C-alpha positions in Angstrom: 0.0 0.0 0.0 1.5 3.3 -1.1 1.1 6.4 1.1 -0.4 8.2 -1.9 -3.3 5.7 -1.9 -4.1 6.4 1.8 -3.9 10.2 1.2 -6.2 9.7 -1.8 -8.9 8.3 0.6 -8.6 11.4 2.8 -8.8 13.8 -0.1 -11.8 12.0 -1.5 -13.6 12.7 1.8 -12.2 16.2 2.4 -10.9 17.6 -0.9 -8.1 20.1 -0.4 -10.0 22.6 -2.5 -12.5 23.0 0.4 -9.9 24.5 2.7 -10.0 28.2 3.6 -7.7 30.6 1.8 -5.4 31.2 4.8 -4.9 27.4 5.4 -2.1 25.1 4.4 -3.7 21.6 4.5 -2.1 18.8 2.5 1.4 17.4 2.3 3.9 18.9 4.7 6.9 16.7 4.3 8.0 13.5 2.7 7.8 11.2 -0.3 4.2 9.8 -0.8 5.3 7.3 -3.4 6.9 5.1 -0.6 5.2 2.1 0.8 3.2 2.8 4.0 4.4 0.9 7.1 2.1 2.4 9.7 0.0 5.5 10.4 0.0 7.7 13.4 -3.0 10.0 13.9 -2.8 13.2 15.9 -4.2 16.7 16.4 -0.8 18.5 16.3 2.7 17.5 15.1 5.4 18.0 17.7 8.7 16.4 18.4 7.1 14.1 20.9 4.7 12.9 18.2 7.6 12.3 15.8 9.4 10.3 18.5 6.2 8.3 18.9 6.0 7.6 15.2 9.6 6.5 15.0 9.1 4.1 18.0 6.0 2.6 16.4 7.7 2.4 13.0 5.1 4.6 11.4 6.2 6.5 8.3 3.0 8.5 7.9 1.6 11.0 10.3 -1.8 12.5 9.7 -2.6 15.6 11.7 -5.5 18.0 11.9 -3.4 21.2 12.3 -0.7 21.8 9.7 2.9 21.8 11.0 3.8 24.3 8.3 1.3 27.1 8.8 3.5 30.2 8.7 6.3 30.7 6.2 9.8 29.6 7.3 13.0 31.0 5.8 15.6 28.6 7.3 15.9 25.1 8.8 18.2 25.8 11.7 16.3 23.9 14.4 15.6 27.0 16.5 11.8 26.3 16.7 9.8 23.1 17.4 8.5 23.4 13.8 11.9 23.4 12.3 13.1 20.6 14.6 10.1 18.6 13.7 10.7 19.0 10.0 14.3 18.0 10.3 13.4 14.9 12.3 10.7 13.9 9.8 13.1 14.3 6.9 15.9 12.4 8.6 13.5 9.5 9.3 11.7 9.6 5.9 8.4 10.3 7.6 5.5 11.8 5.6 3.4 14.4 7.4 0.0 15.3 6.0 -2.6 17.8 7.4 -6.3 17.8 7.0 -7.4 21.1 8.5 -10.2 23.5 7.4 -11.2 21.1 4.6 -12.2 18.7 7.4 -13.9 21.6 9.2 -15.9 22.6 6.1 -17.0 19.2 4.7 -20.2 17.4 5.7 -19.4 14.6 8.1 -16.2 16.4 9.3 -15.3 18.0 12.6 -18.5 19.8 13.4 -20.8 16.9 12.4 -18.8 14.6 14.7 -19.1 17.1 17.6 -22.9 17.3 17.0 -23.1 13.5 16.9 -21.4 13.3 20.3 -23.9 15.8 21.8 -26.8 13.9 20.2 -28.1 16.6 17.9 -30.7 15.9 15.2 -31.7 17.6 11.9 -28.2 18.9 11.3 -27.6 21.9 8.9 -24.6 24.0 8.0 -24.6 27.2 10.0 -22.8 29.3 7.3 -23.0 27.5 4.0 -20.2 28.0 1.4 -21.1 30.3 -1.5 -19.9 30.1 -5.1 -19.0 26.4 -4.8 -21.5 24.9 -7.3 -21.7 24.7 -11.0 -24.6 23.9 -13.3 -23.8 21.5 -16.1 -25.9 21.6 -19.3 -25.4 19.0 -22.0 -27.3 17.6 -25.0 -27.6 13.9 -25.6 -29.4 11.7 -28.2 -32.7 10.7 -26.6 -31.8 6.9 -26.5 -28.5 7.6 -24.6 -29.9 10.0 -22.0 -30.2 7.5 -19.2 -26.6 6.2 -19.8 -25.1 9.7 -19.7 -27.2 10.8 -16.7 -26.0 7.8 -14.7 -22.4 8.4 -15.6 -22.7 12.0 -14.4 -24.3 10.9 -11.2 -21.7 8.3 -10.5 -19.0 10.9 -11.0 -20.5 13.1 -8.3 -23.0 15.3 -10.1 -26.7 15.7 -9.1 -26.5 16.0 -5.3 -28.7 18.5 -3.5 -28.9 18.2 0.2 -30.2 14.7 1.1 -31.2 14.0 -2.5 -29.0 12.5 -5.2 -29.5 11.8 -9.0 -31.1 15.3 -9.4 -31.5 16.6 -12.9 -33.9 18.5 -15.2 -34.5 17.2 -18.7 -36.2 18.7 -21.8 -36.7 17.3 -25.2 -35.8 19.1 -28.4 -33.9 19.0 -31.7 -30.2 19.4 -32.2 -28.6 20.2 -35.5 -25.1 19.8 -36.9 -23.1 19.3 -40.1 -20.1 16.9 -40.0 -16.9 18.2 -41.7 -14.7 16.1 -44.0 -12.4 14.9 -41.1 -15.2 14.1 -38.7 -16.3 10.7 -37.6 -20.0 11.3 -36.8 -22.0 8.9 -34.6 -25.1 9.8 -36.7 -25.6 11.8 -39.9 -23.5 12.0 -43.1 -20.4 14.0 -43.9 -21.3 17.4 -45.3 -25.1 17.0 -44.7 -27.1 19.0 -42.2 -28.4 16.5 -39.6 -31.4 16.9 -37.2 -31.3 14.7 -34.1 -33.9 14.3 -31.3 -32.0 15.2 -28.2 -32.4 15.5 -24.4 -31.1 18.6 -22.7 -29.7 17.5 -19.3 -29.2 20.0 -16.5 -27.5 19.0 -13.2 -25.5 20.4 -10.3 -21.8 19.8 -9.9 -19.5 20.7 -7.0 -16.6 22.8 -8.4 -14.0 20.4 -7.2 -15.6 17.5 -9.1 -15.8 19.4 -12.4 -12.9 17.4 -14.0 -14.2 14.0 -13.0 -17.7 14.8 -14.2 -16.4 16.2 -17.5 -14.4 13.0 -18.0 -17.4 10.9 -17.3 -19.5 12.9 -19.7 -17.0 12.5 -22.6 -16.6 8.8 -21.9 -20.3 8.0 -21.9 -21.5 10.4 -24.6 -21.9 8.8 -28.0 -20.9 12.0 -29.9 -17.4 12.6 -31.1 -17.7 16.3 -29.9 -20.4 16.5 -27.2 -21.8 20.0 -26.5 -21.8 21.1 -22.9 -21.7 24.3 -20.7 -20.7 24.9 -17.1 -22.3 27.9 -15.4 -21.1 29.3 -12.1 -23.9 29.5 -9.4 -24.2 31.9 -6.5 -26.4 29.4 -4.6 -25.4 28.6 -1.0 -23.9 25.1 -0.9 -25.8 23.6 2.0 -23.5 20.6 2.5 -20.3 22.5 2.8 -19.4 25.4 5.1 -18.6 26.6 8.6 -20.3 25.4 11.7 -23.4 23.2 12.3 -26.8 23.8 13.9 -29.1 21.1 15.2 -31.7 20.2 17.7 -31.7 18.3 20.9 -34.3 15.5 21.2 -35.8 17.3 24.2 -35.2 20.6 25.9 -32.5 20.8 28.7 -32.0 23.4 31.3 -28.7 25.4 30.8 -26.8 24.0 33.9 -27.7 20.4 33.1 -26.7 20.9 29.4 -23.3 22.5 30.4 -22.6 19.7 32.8 -23.3 17.1 30.1 -21.0 18.9 27.7 -18.3 19.0 30.3 -18.7 15.3 30.8 -18.8 14.3 27.1 -15.6 16.2 26.2 -13.8 15.3 29.5 -13.1 18.9 30.3 -11.1 20.2 33.2 -12.7 23.6 32.7 -15.8 24.8 30.7 -16.0 28.5 30.2 -19.4 30.1 29.5 -21.2 33.4 29.4 -23.8 34.3 32.0 -26.8 32.0 32.0 -29.8 33.4 30.1 -32.5 31.5 32.0 -33.8 29.8 28.9 -33.9 26.1 28.2 -31.6 24.7 25.5 -33.1 23.1 22.3 -31.4 24.7 19.3 -27.7 24.2 19.4 -25.1 25.9 17.1 -21.4 24.9 17.2 -18.0 25.1 15.6 -14.9 23.3 16.6 -11.6 25.2 17.1 -11.6 29.0 16.6 -15.3 29.4 15.8 -16.2 32.8 17.5 -16.5 34.4 14.0 -19.9 32.5 13.8 -21.5 33.9 17.0 -23.6 36.4 15.1 -24.7 33.6 12.7 -25.8 31.5 15.6 -27.8 34.4 17.1 -29.4 35.2 13.7 -30.4 31.6 13.4 -32.1 31.7 16.7 -29.9 29.1 18.5 -30.1 28.9 22.3 -26.4 28.1 22.7 -23.2 28.4 20.7 -20.4 26.0 21.4 -16.9 26.5 20.2 -13.2 25.9 21.1 -12.1 29.5 21.5 -13.6 32.9 22.2 -12.3 36.4 23.1 -13.0 38.2 26.3 -15.4 40.6 24.7 -17.4 37.8 23.1 -18.7 36.9 26.5 -20.1 40.4 26.8 -21.3 40.8 23.3 -23.7 37.8 23.4 -25.6 39.5 26.2 -28.9 37.7 26.7 -29.2 36.7 23.1 -27.5 33.3 23.4 -25.4 31.2 25.8 -21.8 30.9 24.8 -19.9 27.8 25.9 -16.1 27.4 25.2 -14.6 24.0 25.4 -10.9 24.8 24.6 -9.4 24.5 21.1 -7.6 21.3 21.7 -10.5 19.6 23.5 -13.0 20.5 20.8 -11.0 18.9 18.0 -9.6 15.7 19.6 -12.4 13.9 17.6 -10.4 14.5 14.4 -8.4 11.3 15.1 -11.6 9.3 15.2 -12.6 10.8 11.8 -9.3 10.0 10.2 -9.5 6.4 11.5 -13.0 5.9 10.1 -12.1 7.3 6.7 -9.1 5.1 6.3 -10.5 1.9 7.7 -13.6 2.2 5.5 -11.4 2.3 2.4 -8.4 0.3 3.6 -9.3 -2.2 6.3 -6.8 -4.1 8.4 -4.0 -1.5 8.1 -1.7 -0.6 11.1 -3.1 2.6 12.5 -2.2 4.2 15.9 -3.7 7.0 17.8 -1.1 9.3 19.2 -0.9 9.3 23.0 1.1 12.6 23.2 -0.7 15.4 24.8 0.1 18.3 22.5 -2.2 20.8 24.2 -0.1 23.9 24.8 -2.7 25.2 27.3 -2.2 24.0 30.9 -4.5 24.2 33.9 -3.2 24.5 37.5 
């Protein structure tokens, strides 16, 4: 098993194109063409994590947070980042990060947190914009089913909980084949009229190449006609944060105690209690305070995140309860997600969870 194959499974679930513009998800160090010996899963890459990988004979480390986040100009070993890079390269270890693409994708960090809390009817809190394309193509009537199915299998036609979505109209297409053409129907030099189906369907922007390849492979014409249109629709399966509902209302104190227990927290920070029961829950793992206004606008009773600024506790006033778990604590579940993705595609492979505590925040 090549390391590239394992990374392909991760990118199929959380494409790199879904990461935020400031991020540096993806390959950090190493040669992905080498054979994988073992995988170590972690939240952060530190020297202790690399020592752990060496001891366990793992030549692939998969982390949530990128080791290379800020630019570096030298490798002198003066920082833990530089020392970690040097150690990884000396030991031929591949380091790969799956960061905000895992935050933004459906089934990623925020969905896993919601699952632990027991939320139902999940929705993206701030859906991604400008991530969808509309594909329009024209197919001979008898081949419409074949082409539609090829497009759907390549990832087109998904809207929320529905798949195989398309709109189809019948009409006439015309063309004249040139001397060097090899037409599927019609004669060289003669105008041909063909009964065709116009197929319209939705395509995520990162699946454009795969869908186009599937269209050209399944279409009977030598030169199929097609158009891609950019859409400004919200992409309701990709974006920041999650909102959902509890099966039944809970009072604030009981809810906060349950959150503290679920995430095994030494400390749970929160804003003043509002006196309202909790039913609608909004959340975002890691640094999610930028979504507080979205959560209030949505009408959520509580917003859960990993980090918040001092003034955020004031600014929520009586609009919403703010609960802050800690950045590290809110994202420990990423190791579970990595494990599930890999074992689903590649069962019976050697995978270890890092035991190193990389949380830089300490509690006295």
